[in-house]
N, C-alpha and C positions, 0 to 999 in steps of 0.2 A: 467527588467531580462537583466541586461546590460552585465553579465559574458558573455565569447565571446563563453564559449561551450554550452549554452542553444539557439546560432545562427540557430541550427541545430532543434528548437522545431516544428518552422511553416513545414519544410518537414516531420518532422513524423506527424501533424497532416494532413498532406494530404496524406499521403500514409493511415494512420488511416481510415481517411473517406474516400478513395477510395476500401479501405475492405470491411466496412461497404456497401456500398452502393455497390459494386460486391454481397454480402452473402445475402443481400435484394435481387435483382434479380435472385439471383438463385432457393431458398426459392419461387419462384413466381413461376418460369419456372417448377422448380419439385416438384408443387403443395402441398407444403410440408404443415400441418395442417396449421390453424391461426394461433394457439397457441405457434405455433414454431418463424413462422413471428414476433409476438407482441415481443415473446422474445428479436429476436434480433434488432430489433427497439429500446425495451427499453437497452439492452446493448449496444447499438449505444450513446445512449443520455447520457446513465452514463460516457462512457469510453470517449467523445469528451468533458463530459462538465467541464473544466478550468483542473488543473494536470500540472506541472513544465515539466512532461517527462524524470526526471532523470534518470531511467533505463533504456530506449533504446537510450539516449545518452553514459551513459556508457558504454552501446551494442557496441553501432558502435565507441566509440575509445576504446575500448577493442580490436577491429579489428584494428584498425590504428596505436594502438599502438604496434601491433604483427605482422606490418609489412603487413596486408591484400590488396590486392590492387585490389577487387571486390567489389568496392565500390559502387555501385547501389541496390549490388544486398545483402551489406551487411545494408543499409538504411532500403532497404523492410521488412528483418527479424526483423529487428529490436524493431518493432510492437509487436512482438512475448511477447516480455515481458512489456507491456502495456495492455493485454490481462492478461498476468499469472497474473498481478499488480490486475485487475477489479475481478480477480476471487477471489481475497484472498480479498481484500476488501470486496467485497461481501456478504462473508462468516464470516470477523471479525465484521461486524457491526450486524450481527445478532448474536455473541459472547458476543461485548460490549454492544449489549442494542443499540446500537450507532440511535437517529434520525437520525440524517443531514451527510451528506458530500459533501466539495465540494460546502458548498452555498447550496446543495439542500435534497432536503429527499434521505436517504439514501434505497436502493432499494428495500427492504422489507415493508418501508412506502412508498412509492412510489407504491407498484402492492396495498398496501391496503386504498390508499385516492384514488385513479386510477379508483379499481375497486370496495369498497364499499360501496357504494352510489349509483351505479347505479344500476339500473330496467328495465328488459327488459320482453317485452310480446315474447316468446318463438312458440306461436301458431301463429302470424301473420309472420313469415318468410316465404318469396315466394318458398324457394329454400334453396341443402342441405349446401351449403359455409355460405351465409348467417345463418343457424343454429349451423353453426360449428362455428361462430362469436359472436352468441348472448350468447350458449353455456359458453365459455370464457366470456362471460362479465356479465352472471347469478348470480346475486348479492342478488337478490331477494331470492335464495331458502338457502343464510347463515342465520343461526337461530340466531344467537346470535354473537357480535364482537368478544370471543373468536375463531368461527369462520372462520373470516377473518381476524385476527390475522394470523391462522394458515397456510390461504392460502396465504400471504402475507410471510409468512416466506419461507414455499413451494415454490414457486414462486419466492424466491430470488436465493433459494437454487440451486435450477434448470440452474436458468440462471449463475450463477455462476458456475456452471459446465459449461455448452455451453462457456466458457467467456475460462476457461482452457483448453477444448477440442481444439478452434481455436489457440491458441498460440500454443500448440503442432503444429497443422497442417501447420499453417504460416513454423516451420522450419523442419519441416518434407518435404516437398514441397520447401524449398528455390533451388536457382541455386546454391548449394557446391557440392563438394566431399564425395560421401555416407560415409566414414569412416569418416568421419571429423563431418557429420553432426550426427551420429550413437553416438560420442563421446562426441556431443554439445546437445543428451536430454536427455545420459545419464547425464552429466551434471546437466540439467535441472529437472531432476528427485531426483537430490542429493539437489538444492535448494532449490525446497520444501518440500523433507523431513526434510532439515534444518528448511524451517520456519516454519512447522505445530512440530516439537520437542520445538520450541520459542515458540509459541502461547501456547501448554502444560502449557508450565514454566508459561506464562503468567496466566491463567487460575487460575493454583495452587496454586502459589503467593497470587494471592488476595483471600485467604480463608486460607492463612495462618497466626498467628498474630509475629510470631519471623522470619523474614528475613534479613538476610544480605547482604553487599555490591557489594559482590563475586557471590551471586545468583543471582544478578540483571543482574549484569557487562553479566554475562559466558549468561543469556536469551535476552539479549540482541543483543549481538552478535552471535547469532543461527538465533533469530527472526526479525533483519535489518540489522546487517553489513555483513551478511555472501548471504541476501538475496538485499540489496536497491544496495552494494556499492559492494561488490569482486562477486554475480554469474553475474551479466548484464558483467562486465567485464571482467572473464573470459568465460564467452562462447563468444563473441565476439572472443577476442582472440585463442579462438580454433578451429574458423573458418577460423581463418587465420592460425590456423596448428603450436602455440605454445607449448614449449615443455612444460613438470612439472619444471623447474627451473625457465624459463618465468613467472607461473602461481602461485608458491610459492613465487616470490618474488612483487608478484601483489595485495598477501595474505595481506604478512609484511605490505602495503601502506593499503590496502581498510579495513581490519580488525579496528584498532584503527579509522579510520575517521568516518567506518561505525557507534560505539559505541557512537563515542562523535557525531555524525548526530542524533543519539535517545535521546541524554542526551538533548541537543536541541528543540527536539520533546516535549519532553516530559513538558520543562521549557514553550516554547511557547503553549500547551495546557492548564496550569495553569494560566500561565500573562497575554500571546495572548488577541488578538482583535479580537473580537468574527467575526465580518465582512471578517478580512483577515486567518481566520483560516477553514473559512469555517462550520464552528459547533458549539455550542455555550461551553464558557467555562467551566471548572471546571469538563469537562463529565469523567474525570481520577482521580477526588476525590469520588464524585460519584460512580464510579466503582469501590470507595475501590485498585487502578492499583500500585502496585509495581514500582519505581521510586527511581533511586538514590534522587530526591527530598524528596516523600515519608519516606524512607529510616531515610538517616540521618536526616530530623527535627523531626520523632518518639526517634530516637538515641540522639539526642541532648534534646529535650524539659524539661522543668520541670514540675511538676506536674498536675498544671492546663492548661498550654499548652495540653501536653498529656492529659489530659481528652476533650477537643474541636476536637484535633487529632482523637480519636477513635469513638469522637461520629460523628464527618463528614462523615471519610475516611469507603468511601462506602453506604453511606446511603443518596439514589436514590430521597428523599425527602430534598435535601439541596439546603436553599432558596440564593440566590447572597452574601445577608447580612455575613453567616453564608462562605461562599466563601473565602469572601474579608476577613475575620477574618484571617481562613486558611494561605489565603496568608503572611499574618504579621508572622503568626508563622514561614511558611516558612522561610518570610525573617531574623526574629529575632535570630532563631536558627543556621543561618547564612547555611541552608541546599543553600540555592539557589546559593551565593557565593562560595560555595563548588563543588556545580555541575555544573556552569559556570568555575571553574579553573581546573577541570577534563574534562571539553571538548577541554580545550588547550592548555592541558598538551600529549591528545591525536593526536588533531590534528597538532602537533612540534612534534610528535614521530612518526606519520604518513608521513610527512614531511620531515623527515630525511630520513625514508627508501626510500621514493621517489626519492632522488636524490640519492640515488646509485642504482639507475635503468638503467641498462644497455638502454636506450634509446633516440630518438635526445630531444635534448633542447626544439625542438618545440611541443614536443607532451606529456613533459617533463612540460613543463610550460602550458598548456591547464589543465594537470593533479593537476597540483599545484593551476591553478584555482578552482579547484571544491572543494578543502580544503579550499579554501578562499570563496567560496560560505557556504562554513557550520561554518565557524565562524564567518559568518557574520550576521546571521541569525536573522530574526528582529522578534519581537514579536507585 
């Protein structure tokens, strides 16, 4: 991680570890149910398991470019974005039926594995505390794999909700003036609502036969650009007291960059190295995701290619050989080149908007590094 923007990563990791350590201590001190403590521990492991911390880093830089002075406070509250990110990832993995995240099991699969094969004798427990612990792990009462799957999904949903609560809590009790915190909380709500709108479009478009490029771009704007790039920058800037004009300038830079980020992410999802991306390749093909890659490939495919694409996208049982054939079709139709070129155009446009922003050259160079990071993402 050579990009100077990511020198903050270690500091953010430290803040996250301290936050979770404190939450675990609080849960024990307050004698919260064992179920709750287990959720906090699972959420801690999930959140701290890799991740580039792009959103909290951008939150912090949004604060800096808006000339905020309480840097230590901004760093502490920046992790709220990572908790919101965990919340959305956990739920997204359930929606997409993804079994892996960041090289490890997704949350719902983690609960299935950890508690699906354990058996306990409740009657041997010596006290109420042990009984509570065993109740949480009492998988002998699950009569079928379907029950275990429902258990895993249910616990993951609740754990995701817990992450959301923590994210809002960090922002609510942060060391900033009340009026700025209210504006920031309103913005966070807007970020989450925009993400839900994009997620809903993603789910619906996956079931549609005919989808055009404009619909995909709109979905990516809501699901990724407003959430990953614009949202964190806005939140940090709001806490620094930025006005509407400044926020608009940030949007003009961040929205095209965020869409380019998603285009690159879709390319990595199809052509990437499994170890690098932390989950099986071809997941988007199996889920029938509508991306620039897939839409343009369908649009340009000949009759034989179209038959293969139609049989492959949305096919949960597709094998690696068929995935490789789909990859070749995406290349031969020019869809890969088209997507790469589109990302380059968006990044170029984003950089041009950044040059027009009234911020220091130092901060401008830092955000240009962000654009370069998106442009240079590797498969």
